[in-house]
C-alpha positions as CSV (number, residue, x, y, z in Angstrom):
1,M,3.6,6.9,0.6
2,G,6.5,5.0,2.3
3,G,7.3,2.9,-0.8
4,F,7.1,5.9,-3.2
5,G,9.1,8.1,-0.7
6,T,11.8,5.5,-0.4
7,K,12.1,5.1,-4.1
8,F,12.3,9.0,-4.7
9,L,15.0,9.1,-1.9
10,A,17.1,6.5,-3.5
11,D,16.7,8.3,-6.9
12,G,17.9,11.4,-5.3
13,V,20.8,9.8,-3.6
14,S,21.9,7.9,-6.8
15,S,21.9,11.2,-8.7
16,G,23.6,13.1,-6.2
17,A,20.7,15.6,-5.5
18,W,21.3,15.7,-1.7
19,E,18.8,18.6,-1.0
20,I,15.9,16.7,-2.7
21,S,17.1,13.4,-1.0
22,L,16.7,15.2,2.4
23,V,13.3,16.4,1.4
24,W,12.2,12.9,0.6
25,L,13.7,11.5,3.7
26,A,11.7,13.9,5.8
27,A,8.5,13.3,3.7
28,T,8.9,9.5,4.0
29,A,9.6,9.6,7.8
30,A,6.6,11.9,8.3
31,A,4.5,9.5,6.3
32,A,5.8,6.6,8.3
33,V,4.7,8.2,11.6
34,V,1.3,9.2,10.4
35,G,0.8,5.4,9.0
36,L,2.1,4.0,12.3
37,V,-0.2,6.3,14.5
38,S,-3.3,5.5,12.3
39,E,-2.7,1.7,12.4
40,M,-2.1,1.8,16.2
41,T,-5.2,3.7,16.6
42,A,-7.1,1.3,14.5
43,L,-5.7,-1.6,16.3
44,Q,-7.0,-0.1,19.7
45,S,-10.7,-0.5,18.6
46,R,-10.4,-3.5,16.2
47,S,-8.6,-6.8,16.1
48,A,-5.7,-7.1,13.9
49,I,-7.3,-9.6,11.7
50,R,-9.9,-6.9,10.9
51,V,-7.2,-4.1,10.5
52,F,-4.5,-5.9,8.5
53,P,-6.5,-6.9,5.5
54,V,-7.7,-3.3,5.0
55,V,-4.1,-2.0,5.3
56,L,-2.7,-4.6,3.0
57,V,-5.3,-4.0,0.3
58,V,-5.1,-0.2,0.3
59,Q,-1.3,-0.4,0.2
60,I,-1.3,-2.8,-2.8
61,V,-4.2,-1.1,-4.9
62,V,-3.1,2.5,-4.2
63,A,0.5,1.6,-5.1
64,V,-0.4,0.1,-8.2
65,L,-2.9,2.6,-9.5
66,L,-0.5,5.6,-8.7
67,A,2.6,4.1,-10.0
68,P,2.3,5.5,-13.5
69,L,1.5,9.0,-12.2
70,L,4.1,9.2,-9.4
71,A,6.9,6.7,-10.3
72,G,6.9,6.8,-14.1
73,E,5.8,3.2,-14.5
74,D,4.9,2.4,-18.0
75,W,1.6,0.2,-18.5
76,S,0.8,-1.4,-21.9
77,P,-1.9,0.5,-23.7
78,D,-3.4,-2.8,-24.8
79,P,-7.0,-3.0,-23.3
80,F,-6.7,-6.8,-22.4
81,V,-3.6,-6.1,-20.3
82,L,-5.3,-3.1,-18.6
83,A,-8.5,-5.2,-18.0
84,L,-6.3,-8.1,-16.6
85,L,-4.7,-5.5,-14.1
86,G,-8.1,-4.3,-13.1
87,V,-9.2,-7.8,-12.6
88,S,-6.0,-8.7,-10.6
89,L,-6.6,-5.9,-8.3
90,A,-10.3,-6.9,-7.7
91,V,-9.1,-10.3,-7.0
92,V,-6.6,-9.2,-4.4
93,A,-9.4,-7.2,-2.7
94,A,-11.9,-9.8,-2.9
95,G,-9.7,-12.7,-1.8
96,T,-8.4,-10.6,1.1
97,R,-12.2,-10.0,2.2
98,A,-13.0,-13.6,1.7
99,L,-10.0,-14.9,3.7
100,A,-10.7,-12.3,6.5
101,G,-14.3,-13.1,6.7
102,A,-13.8,-17.0,6.6
103,D,-15.4,-19.2,9.2
104,A,-12.0,-20.2,10.9
105,V,-11.1,-16.5,11.3
106,E,-14.5,-15.8,12.8
107,A,-14.1,-18.8,15.1
108,T,-10.6,-17.6,16.2
109,I,-12.0,-14.0,16.9
110,A,-15.0,-15.4,18.9
111,G,-12.7,-17.7,20.9
């Protein structure tokens, strides 16, 4: 929400739509507060090495998947390109999971 809100805020400011800009400013600030509180709550019960990968992957995957709907991004209709996008998102998620679960990370957490 923070990334999209910032984009919409910038679009409103650049077009001179000050009322809409203020609405997006408030929405972006509210989303930032909710995100901060939820991350801090998660960090109270889990280590950062467990919380951060989830936050990172969710931010990337959700932003990419919602970009055409919310930000007017245009994806190629080519099935190969769409499949490559899906595979790329899966690689990001799987790679993050593999790194977070690596033996070195486990040893650091245990130590």
